[in-house]
C-alpha positions as CSV (number, residue, x, y, z in Angstrom):
1,M,-0.2,-0.2,0.2
2,C,3.1,2.3,0.9
3,S,6.0,1.8,-0.8
4,E,7.4,4.9,-0.6
5,D,6.1,7.8,2.1
6,E,4.8,9.6,-1.1
7,D,1.9,7.5,-1.5
8,I,1.1,8.0,2.7
9,R,-1.2,10.7,2.9
10,V,-1.8,12.3,6.2
11,L,-4.8,14.3,7.3
12,V,-3.8,16.3,10.4
13,V,-7.0,17.2,12.6
14,D,-5.9,19.8,15.1
15,D,-7.7,24.0,16.2
16,E,-4.4,25.5,16.8
17,V,-2.8,26.5,14.2
18,F,0.3,26.1,15.2
19,V,0.6,22.6,16.0
20,A,-1.0,21.6,12.6
21,E,1.0,23.5,10.6
22,G,3.9,22.0,12.7
23,L,2.7,18.5,12.1
24,R,2.0,18.8,8.7
25,A,5.3,20.7,8.2
26,Y,6.9,17.8,10.0
27,L,5.5,15.2,8.1
28,E,6.3,16.4,4.2
29,D,10.0,17.1,5.9
30,E,10.2,13.2,5.7
31,G,8.6,12.6,1.9
32,I,5.3,12.4,3.8
33,Q,1.8,14.3,2.5
34,A,-0.2,16.1,4.9
35,K,-3.6,17.9,4.9
36,V,-4.7,20.2,7.9
37,V,-7.9,21.0,8.5
38,N,-8.6,23.1,12.2
39,S,-12.1,21.1,13.2
40,A,-13.7,17.3,13.5
41,E,-16.3,19.0,10.9
42,A,-13.5,20.3,8.4
43,A,-12.3,16.1,8.1
44,V,-15.4,14.8,7.8
45,E,-16.0,17.5,4.8
46,A,-12.5,16.8,3.1
47,V,-12.8,12.5,4.0
48,C,-16.4,12.8,1.6
49,Q,-15.5,15.2,-0.9
50,G,-13.5,11.9,-1.8
51,N,-10.1,12.1,-1.0
52,T,-8.1,9.3,0.3
53,F,-6.0,9.4,3.6
54,H,-4.4,6.7,4.9
55,V,-3.7,8.0,8.8
56,C,-5.8,11.3,10.4
57,I,-3.5,12.5,13.4
58,M,-7.0,13.7,15.8
59,D,-6.2,16.4,18.5
60,M,-8.8,15.2,21.7
61,R,-10.2,19.5,22.4
62,L,-11.8,21.1,19.3
63,G,-14.4,23.8,18.7
64,D,-16.7,21.7,17.2
65,M,-16.9,18.3,18.4
66,D,-14.4,16.6,21.2
67,G,-12.0,13.8,19.3
68,N,-13.3,10.8,19.8
69,T,-16.6,11.7,18.4
70,A,-15.4,13.2,15.2
71,I,-12.8,9.4,15.3
72,R,-15.9,7.5,15.3
73,T,-18.0,9.6,12.3
74,L,-14.6,9.8,10.6
75,A,-14.5,5.8,11.1
76,Q,-17.8,5.0,9.3
77,F,-17.5,7.0,6.0
78,A,-13.6,5.6,5.6
79,P,-13.4,2.5,7.5
80,L,-9.7,1.6,6.3
81,L,-8.9,5.1,7.7
82,R,-6.3,4.7,10.7
83,F,-5.8,7.2,14.0
84,L,-3.4,8.7,16.2
85,I,-4.2,10.6,19.0
86,H,-2.7,13.7,19.6
87,T,-3.5,15.2,22.5
88,G,-3.1,18.0,25.4
89,S,-4.9,15.8,28.6
90,A,-2.6,14.2,30.3
91,G,-5.5,11.4,31.9
92,Y,-7.0,11.1,28.6
93,V,-7.5,7.0,28.6
94,I,-9.1,5.2,24.7
95,P,-12.5,4.8,25.0
96,E,-13.5,0.9,24.6
97,D,-15.2,1.8,21.4
98,L,-12.0,3.9,19.7
99,R,-10.2,0.4,21.4
100,A,-12.3,-2.0,19.5
101,L,-11.3,0.1,16.2
102,G,-7.9,-0.5,16.7
103,L,-6.5,2.6,18.8
104,T,-4.4,1.1,21.1
105,T,-1.3,3.4,24.0
106,A,1.0,3.0,20.7
107,D,-1.7,5.1,18.7
108,L,-1.3,8.0,21.7
109,F,0.7,11.5,22.2
110,S,0.5,13.7,24.1
111,K,1.4,17.7,23.5
112,P,3.8,18.7,23.2
113,Q,5.6,16.7,21.0
114,V,8.9,17.5,21.7
115,D,10.7,14.6,19.1
116,M,7.9,14.0,16.0
117,G,10.0,11.2,15.2
118,P,7.4,8.9,17.0
119,I,4.6,10.0,14.9
120,T,6.3,10.0,12.2
121,A,7.2,6.3,12.9
122,A,3.8,5.6,13.8
123,V,2.1,6.9,10.5
124,R,3.8,4.9,8.9
125,R,3.7,2.3,10.2
126,L,-0.3,2.4,10.2
127,A,-0.2,3.0,7.2
128,C,1.2,0.4,6.3
129,S,0.1,-2.0,8.0
């Protein structure tokens, strides 16, 4: 599915523009395509417009919808989409229904992420599995 990084497409969903653009820039520096949206509604719209993404990096605190609900909604429209959680909530625990979608603690990253290498490795792992 992703013999080269250029084949990997990531949707970054974060209402903090600085964080979202930082993720996009880092991923693109690593040769991975990334699109940034700043709301769950925009993420759903991007997926429903026929854009294909392999991985979605989801913030948990969004202005229009919480990240858990956004993941549930996106999974309905794009069942093959894989998710990483990027949150500033120190006590965040992955709900059971999201675990049933395949999310594990290996897919959970805290903000601020000083070393972006683990996120890139997780994107490649999920996109190529």
